[in-house]
C-alpha positions, 0 to 999 in steps of 0.5 A: 500500500502506498504512503498516500493510501496509508495516510488516507486510511489512518485519517479515516480511522482517526477522524471519527474519534476527534472533534474539531472547532466550529465550521468555517468563519472569516474576518468580520463574522460575528460569533456567540460564546456558548461556554456555560461558565464563560470564555476567557479572552487572553492577550495572546494565543495561549492558555497561559496568555494574560487574561483580558476578560471573561466573556459571559455565555451569550456574548457576541464577538467579532472575528479580527484579522490576525497576521500570526499563524493559527495556534492550535488548542484542545479542551476535554469536554468530558472523558473521551471527548476532546475538542481540537480547535484554534485560538482566534482573535476577536473584538468583544464588548467595550472594544476589548480585543484578544484571543479565545478558543473557537471550540466554544463559539458558534454562528448560532445564538445561544438558546438563552436568546429565546424570549421568556414570554410571548414569542413574536415568532410564535404568537399563537404558542403552537411551535416547538421549542426547537422551531422557535430556536431555529427561527432566531436564525432563519425564515421558514421554507414553505409550510410544515410537511406532514409525516407518517402517523400511527394510532398512538401518534399525536403529531409528526411533521417536518419544517424546513428553513431557508438556511438549510436547517430542518426541524422534525417533531414527533409526539405520541403516547410514551414520549416525544422526539424533536430533531434539529438537522443543521445545514452543512458546516455546523459541527458536532460540538456546536450541536452538543452545546446547543442541544445541551442548553436547549433541552437538558436545562429543562431537566431538574436532575443532573445528566451524564455525557458519553461519546461513542461511535462518533456521536455524543449522548447526554442522559438525565439520571431520572431517564426522562430527558436525552440528547443525542448528537451525531454526524450524518454525511456532513450534517449534524443531527441533534435528537432531543427526547422526553419520556412521558 
């Protein structure tokens, strides 16, 4: 086997075991901090760089031009799941500039940006939490598509969005499942951070996270809530389940 084929073979084996920073971004893009405890802004692209500030969850930063070579970094989310990414130069609130780890950034807003009261995107209160969340980032693409139902099914439909996202809703006897299929470019860790905050915060119990077969599963200790994040042909899917 040639050296090139050996290298490609090894990449095919190793890639599923690794997680990488967020999808492509460019100078001028605005990204949101998804680190629950905040993200440290440092004066240099290093975990030992002088701390400039702590950027709170939900803070929006702007990507700045940087003449320095990209500096890699990695963070262990939990045992068995390591995110590899880079330091990126950004401008934060009060014009503070510095470097942050891009594994905790996303072009998607945090679920905390959802209205607590009446949602102008859902004045009748008929949408799922997942539909309301995607409407923060895109408009609907046509009407909802009805999907197969069974005797024990209450509702089953799919809503498409202009940015390429889709939300599928299934409710019935025994529980419910809501699926967000993100457009290409949204990474596994983005799905993990969004799904964790959007769904598991509803649980009153603690939860555990495991990484297996290229995907992540978060389960509440009471067995009522679950989030499964998995890649499918370049698309990140987030399954949010609740048992009745």
